[in-house]
N, C-alpha and C positions, 0 to 999 in steps of 0.2 A: 333596363329596357334597351332593345337592340339599337335604337337610334341614338343612344347617349354613350354606347360603348364603342372603344376602339381597341383592336387586338395587336399584341406584339408578340411575334413568333420567333425572334431572334433569341438565341441562347445566351444568358447573361452570365459571363464567366466570373463575376463577383460572387464571392460565397456570402449569402445572407445569413443572419442567425436570428431565431425566435425563441423564446422560453416558454415552458409550460409547468404546471403545478403537480407534485408528487401527491398522490392521494393515499396509498395503503401500502403496507409493508407485511410481507409473509416470511416465514424463517424455515423454509424445506430444503431448498437447493439453491446454489449460488448463480441464480439467474434473476434478472429483473424484467418485467412485462409491464407495459403501459402503452398509452395513447401518445404517440410522438408528434403527429400532425393531426389536429382536430379539423373536421370538416365545417365549413359555412359558420364559423366563429369569427366575428369582426373583432379586431385588436388594434389599439393605437400604436402606430410605429414611428420612430425617429430615426433616421440613419442618414447616410451620405446622400440621399436623394430627397431628403426634406421629411415633414411630417404627413402622415397620411394614414388611413384606414386600411387594413389588409385583412384578407380571410383566404382560405384555401378551398377550392372547389372540391366536391366529392370524387374521389379516385384521382386527385391531382399527382400523387407521387409515382414516379416511374423509374425504371432501370436504377434501383438502388440497393441491389443485392450486396455491394462492396461496402456498405457503411460501417463505419466502426463506432464503438463506445469510447467516449473521451471523458476525462476530468477536467472540467472548466476550460474546455476547448485547448488545453495545453498539452496533456499526455494520454495517450492511448491506453485504456485499461481493459479492453475486452472488443468482442465482435457482436455484431448483430447476427445471430443465428437463424431468425425466422421473422417473417412479417406477414401482414395480411390487411385487406381493407374491411375494417369493422364499421358498423353502423355509427359510432361516434368519431371514427377517424382512422389514420394508418396506425395499426398497433404493431409494435416491435417487441420481440424478446432478445435480450443481449445476455451473454454469459461473461460475468465478471472474472478476469484472469488473477490468478493467486499470485500477485507482486505486491511489494509494500504499499504502493499507492492504490492498487486494487482493493487490498485488504482494508485500507482506510476508508475508501468510498464505500465499500459494502457495509462496514460498522456504522458509519454516518447515515446511510440509507435505513439500515435495520432499526437504529435507535430514533430514526425520525428527525435528526439535526438537519439532513440535507433534504428539502422537500420540493425540488424543483428539477426539470430537465430543461435542456435547450437544444434545438435542432438547426444544424447548419445545412443550407441548400443552395443549389443553383437554380435560378428560374429559366424555364424552357419557353413556355407561352403564358403570356399575362392579359387579362381584360382590365381596362381602365375606364371608370366613368368619367365621361367629359365634363359633368356639371360638378360633381362632389370629388373627384379625384380619388374616389375609393378603389383599391387595387384587388383583384381576384386573381390568386395564382392557380391557373388551370392546369399546368404540368410543370413539376419541379423534379429535380435529381436531389436526393438527400444524400449529403457526403458524410455527415456525422451526428451522432445523438450525444449529448454532453450532459453530465451531472453538474448542476449548479445551485447557488443559493435561493435565487429569487425568480418567480415566475412572471410571465407576461401573457401567456394563454392559460387561464385558469381551467378551461374545459378539457384540457389535454393532460392526462394523468398517469402515474404509474400505478398499475393495480396489484403488483405483487413483487416482492424480492425474496428468492428462495435461497437457502444455503446448502451446499452439497459437502458432505462429510469427506474429509481426506481420504484417499485410497491409495492403492499400490500401482495403479496405471499411471505411469508418468509420460505416457507417449504425447509429444506436442500436438495440439488439434488446431486445425485450421492453417491458412496460408500466412506467411510473414507480410507485414505492411508494405505496400507497393512504395518504392523509393520516390517516384515522381510525385505520388499522392502526399507523401510525408514533406517533400519540399515545398509543394503548394501550400500545405497547411502551415509551414513555418513562414512563407512569404505572406501570408494574410493573417499571422496571429496578431500583429499589433492593431490592425483595422478591427479585428474582432473584439479584442479586449476593450478598446475605446467604445465601440458600439455597445457592447454588454455592460461596461459602466454606466454609460448613458441611459440605458433602458432600465436598469436597476434602479437608478436615482428617480427616474420618473414613476417607476411601479411603486417604489417606496413612498413618494410623495402622494401618488394617487390613493393609496391604502390609508395613509394618515389622514388626508382629506376627507376620505369616506367615514373614517371614525370621529371626525369632528375635532381632531387634534392637531398640534403643530408637529412640523417634521422633526423627528428626534435627532439629537446630536450625539455624536459617538463618544463614548465614555474612554478617554484615553489615559486616566490616571493609572499609576503604576499600582502594584500589589500594596506596597506600604501606604500609599496615599488613599487608596480604597478602604483599607482595614482602618486607618487612623480616622477617616471620616465616620465610619461605622461604629468605632468606640466612643466617639465623640458626641453620637446621638444625631447625626444629620439624618433628617427625615428621609430625604430622596435616596440616599445610600441604603438606609435600612429597607425600604420599600424594594429596592432593586435587589438587596440580598435576599429578601424573602420571596420574591418573584423566581429568582435563580434556584432556590432550594424547592419551590414549588413545581418549577419545570422538571428539575431533577426527579422529583418523587413521582410526577403523573407521567413522565415519558413524553411531555409536550414539546412541540417545535418552537425554535426561536422566533420563527416568523409569525406564531399564533396571535401574539399580542403587540408585536412591534418592540418589545422590550430588547434593548441591545445587551449582549454579553460583553462584560468588562474585558479590555484587551489582556489584563494581566493573566487570565485563565490560559489563554493561549500560549503566553510567555513561558509559564511554568511547564507546560505540556512540551514545549519545543526542548527546553533544558534537558529534560529526562532522555531525549532521544539523541542528544549530542555525544560526540566523541566515543561512539560505540562501533569499535571494529568487527567484533563477533557478530553482532545482530545484522549486520548486512550480508553476512556470509551463509546464514543459515534462515530457513523459512519462518514465516509468520503466519499466526491464525487469529480466529476471533474466538473470544471466550463465550460460552452459551450464557443465556441471560441469567441462569441460576444453577445451582448444584456445587457441591464441594470437591468434585473431581471430574476429570474428562476421560471419557473412554475411546480407546483407538485400537486398531487391529495392526499386528506386527507379523510378518511373513515369518512362518514356523519351517515348514518343509515345502519344497517344490519337486515332485517326482514326475511331473508331467513329461512324457516323450512322444515323439512321432518318429515312426519307422516304416521301412518297406515291409508290405504284407507279403510273406514269403510264398504262400500258395492260396489260391482262391479259395474262400470259406474260412481261412485262418482268423484267429482272433487279433486285433489290432494291438499295439503296444499300450498297456495300461499305466496310468499314473494320476495322481492327484495333488491338491493344494491343501495345505493346512495352515490355518492363520490362528495365532494366539491372541485372544483379547486381553488387552492390558488397560490400566487406569494410571492416570498422573494426577496427584493432588493439586488442588488449587490453593496457592497460597497467599496470604494477605503480606503485603510489605509496605512499610511506613515508619515515620516518626514524627515527633512533635517537638515544640519548643514553647516557652512561657515568658511573657513580658509583663511588667507592672503596668497598671494603668497610667501611672505618671510618666513612665518612660514611652509609652505609646503616644500619650497627647502632647508631650512637651519635647520630646527628643526630635532629632531630624529625621525626615521621612526615610532617607537611607537606611537607618537601623532596621526598620520593618522590611523594606525590600530585601537586605542582606540576609535576614533570618529566613525569609521565604525562598530566596534563591538557594541559600545553603541546603535547606531541606529537599529542594528538588534535584540539586546536583548529587547530594548523597543518595537519593532514590535512585537516580540513573546509575551511581557507581556500583550500588547493591545489585542491580539488574545485570550488570556486566559481569560481577564477581560470580553471582549465581550461574549465569550461561557458561562461564569459564570453567566452574567447577562440575558442571553437568558434562560438558565436553570431556574434561580429564577423566571423569568417571567412564563414560562411554569408551573413551580410547584404552583405559585399563581392562575393560571387559572384552574389547576386541583383542588385545594382546593376549589375555588368558584364554580366549577361544581358539587361537592359531593352532593348527594341526598340519602335519606334513602333506597330508591328502585333501586338506580343506583350507587353504591360506586364507587368513583374515589381515594379514599384515604383508608389507614389502620390505626387504632387507636391503639397505646401503651400507656396506661395512666401513666405508670412509667417506665421511660427509665432506672432504675437501677435494674428492676426484669427481671431475665432470662426468667421466664414463659411468661411475657408479650410479649417479643421479639419472642418467639416461636409462639404465637399466630398471631403476625403480619405477620411472615414469611409466616405461613399457609394461611393466608387471602389474602396475596399478590400472593402467588402462584396460588390461586383460581382465582384471577383476570386475571392474565397472562394466566392461562388455557382457560378461556372464549375468550381469543383475539388470541389464538394459538401462544403465544409468550413464552419465557422463562425467568426466573429471572436470570438476569446475575450478578448482583452486588449490595450491599447495600452502597450507597454513603452517608457519614456522614459527619458532621462539625467538627472541633477541640474539642469543648466542649462535644459533644456526644460520640466521640471516647474516651476521658478520662473517662467518666461515665461507658462505656462499659469495659474499662480496669481495673476497681476496681470493679466490680461486685463480691459479695461474697455469699457463701451459708449460711445456718442457723448456721453454726459453725464458720463462720468467714473465712473459705478457700476461696482463690480467685477461681473464675470460668472460668476466662481467663488466660492462662499461656502465659509468655513472652518466656520460653525456657523449653525443657522437656515435659513430658507427663502429670504430675501434678495429683492431685487426685480429681475425680468428675469433671474434667474439661470440659467445654462445647464449648470452643473455643481457638483461639491463638490469641496473639497481637504482631505485630512486627513494633515497633515505628519507627525504622530507615528507614523502608520500606513505612511507612504511610498506613498501611493496616493491615489486619488479617483475622481471620475466626469465624464466629458465627453460630454456629449449621449447618455447612455445607455450608453456604453462604459466598462467598468473601465479605470482607468489605474493602472499600477504603476511605481514607480521603482526603477532600480537605481544607486545612488549611485556605484559605480564605473565604469559605462558611459562610453564616450567622448561628449564633448558634441557636441550637434547630429546624434543618431543614433537619432532615435524609429523605432519599428517596430510593425506591428500583428503579432499572434502567434496562431497557433492551436497548441495544444500538441502536436499530432502532428508538428509540424515536426521536432522533435529528440528523440530518446529516449536517456536515460543508463542505461547498464547499470553498476551499481555492486555490488560485493560487500561484506559486513559488514566492519567494522573489526577486524583481528586483532592480537594482541600476543605477542611473542616475547621471551624473556630468555636470556642466556648468560653464564658466569662464566669470568674468566681466573685460574687459579691462580698464574700467574708474578708479576702485579703486583697481585693481589687487588683486581680491579675487576669489576664487573658491567655488562653492557651490556643495555639494553631498546629495543625497536623497535615500532613500530606500521605497518601497511600494510594496503592494499586493493586489489583489481583494478577497472578501469574502462575502459569503452569507450563512446564517443559516435557516434551515427549520426544523420545528417540523413536520415530516412527519407521525410519528405514535404517537400521544400525549399520548395514553394510555400506551406506553411504560415506562413512568414515573408515579410512584404511591408514592405520598408523606406519610410520616409517621407522624401523629398527636397525641397530647397528649389527645385531647378532639375532640369527633365526630362533625364535623361542621354541620352535618346534624341533629343532635339532635333536636327534637322538631318541625322539618320543616313538 
């Protein structure tokens, strides 16, 4: 009622955060579409202004073209590419960037694990009911839309998530993140996280109350403790295990029934991602839901040309692009171990933890070995394909001479320029890295400095970080790479498709033993072979 309302028109510089529920997932292109701000849906809010009921007036979102897509309010993973005022609310479509965090967020969205979104906004004008204190946002500026686990606005939903197959057009899209905007986000991150945690707790408590149950307690047991209780027949652990299997089979969302995921599952997943130098240098992708191979396109020939029309009416220069369709097999990688029932029930819990962690670490090591072998095979193919009139390598005759490396960098940059790619990193073996570290000028002064500015220095060496910088080019070291095999890398050269690590257990009632296994699916594809340029000491094409 008008006589009960007062208006506040001053712009609120504080960033407010509200959450919504994810409703549906589609798998056609790498975009997410949904209602970010629902119209006229009251929600209970607790923040630095206290407890109150809030809703958004129809058409309240204004001047929000520059909103970004974030992961849990901490890391940008995409841009809002379009938005409109729909009947239900403010509908947005965002494109998820092909970064490690973006790939992870897309996979969790597609699999239904992450089922919520959260909107961060600045209030422009507000109506407040003097009797009830209810707040109606009549004008807001949305700064971000984030993917988060828990919803507060159940009426605001994601309607589709689509996957875009990798292509050969690698031109960056969109504008870079504004530095001032990024700084503002950093300044308010702590406040946002505190408010989000409080809202998640209230939302979870409300859900449990509606279901008539008590608030759940996080299961913080280690993998060994959890499995030990499972083998001993603990009824609650058995029920949790069966629920976990049922959700995995049905594709259910963890928030569907309030059942908590044991913490150890995430621990093992993190282990497999640790200590991987190569995986951070190349691209990652998401495996399709089914199929024993993945199909991708590789550029075969490009004869497209553009030239001046000599005379009016003459034919223009003709050319075309040919693409080879290739397949990469999806492989299963895993291992298992077996423990006696007596050892499980009567030994220390650390014994079980040690076995499971060893399996996860071995799986991670296998992933690195496979990627290293794949890169080595691609290098060999690029060296074999080198021709005098079509170079696929660069030559540095003496690895101890700085001038030789400068020439190699210039040659590699030229090859990348022809492909429309960037020179991302120089990947070297341990022996080559040591050679770079001891390069000297004619007076004996080191050209690579470990610390400080140095004199006539051309680069830096950071042994503890297995990397450095040479003439402005980032240098990374793979200690297990074969000696004498440096190579320039663009991350699009190879794409690794890996599923999350999974665990299985089974019991043998005949000999009273329990078996445990971990596995994941993987496929490696050299989608842009020209993105890897080997460095050789002698030109393989000489005399050809």
